[in-house]
N, C-alpha and C positions, 0 to 999 in steps of 0.2 A: 453698742452703746458707748464703750470706751473710746472708740474712734471718733464719734461725734463730739464727745467732750474735748478730746485732743485737738480736733480741727477748730472748734469754736475758741479754744484757748489760744491757739496759733493765730487765728484771725484777730482776736482781741489784742494780742501782743503786737501784731503788725500795725494796727491802727493806732493804739495808744502810745507806743514807744517810739522814740526818735530813730532816725536812720542809724546813727551810731550805736544805739542800744541794740537795735536789731543785728547789726554786724557783730557786735561783741557776743550777743547770745548765740548767734550761728557759730562763731569761731570757738566758743567754749561749750558747745553742746556735747551730749553724751553719745553722739554718732560714732561709728566705727572708723571713719577716715580721719586723716589729719587736717590741720588748717592749711588752706592754700596760701601761696605766696601773695597772690592778688588780694586776698582778704587781709593778710598781715600788712601789706603795703597801704591799704586803706586805713587801717588802724594807726600806722606810722604817720600818715598825712594828717589824721585828725589830732594826733598828739601835739601838733604845732599850735593848735588853738588851746588857750589855757583852760577854758571851760570844758572842752572835750577831754583834755589831758586829765582833769579831775574825775570825770565820768569814767575814763578808761582805767585809771589806777584804782579807783573805788571798786569797780567791777572785778578787776584782777585779784585784788586782796580778799574780796569776799569769796571768790572761787577757790582761792588757796586754802581757806579755812573750812572747806567741806569735809564731810566724813570720808573715810577711806573707800567706801563702796562706790564713790563717785570718782574713781581714779582717772577715768578718761578726761573728765573736765579739768582735773588738776594737771594732768600731763599737757593738755592743750594750753592751759594757762601758762605753764612753765615754758612751753615753746614760744608763746607770744612774748613773754618777758625776755627770753633770750634774744629774740628778734628786735625788741625795743632797745635792748642794750647795744646791739650792733648797729641799728639804723634809726633809732628813735630820737626824739627830742632830748636835749640835755636835762631837762627837768625830770624826765622819766628815768634816765640813768642815775641821777642823784637820789631820787626817791627809792629806787631799787637798791642802791648801795646802802642807803641808811637802813632799810628794812630787810637787809640780807640775812640777818640772824633769824627772822621769822620763817624764811624759806628753809 
């Protein structure tokens, strides 16, 4: 029964969410493996669009405020933030610098 609920939830998310939101959700999931460079490159490409930049940063800050039992999501979020600092848009770097105390 749980697997059916999970599958319908995943299908609903794929249909209702934008491509960027699906990429972010996949990148900050609770799975055991780390975020691939290809996925992080896609996030960096989207960060050049202002609307997408807002979606990315909102998602990352939301993930950073999760409880400690979701440590994988927080770790993946920090990896993406590090990659955005190195390769991302200037706006991303500035916002991360401003909110550095929250991290």
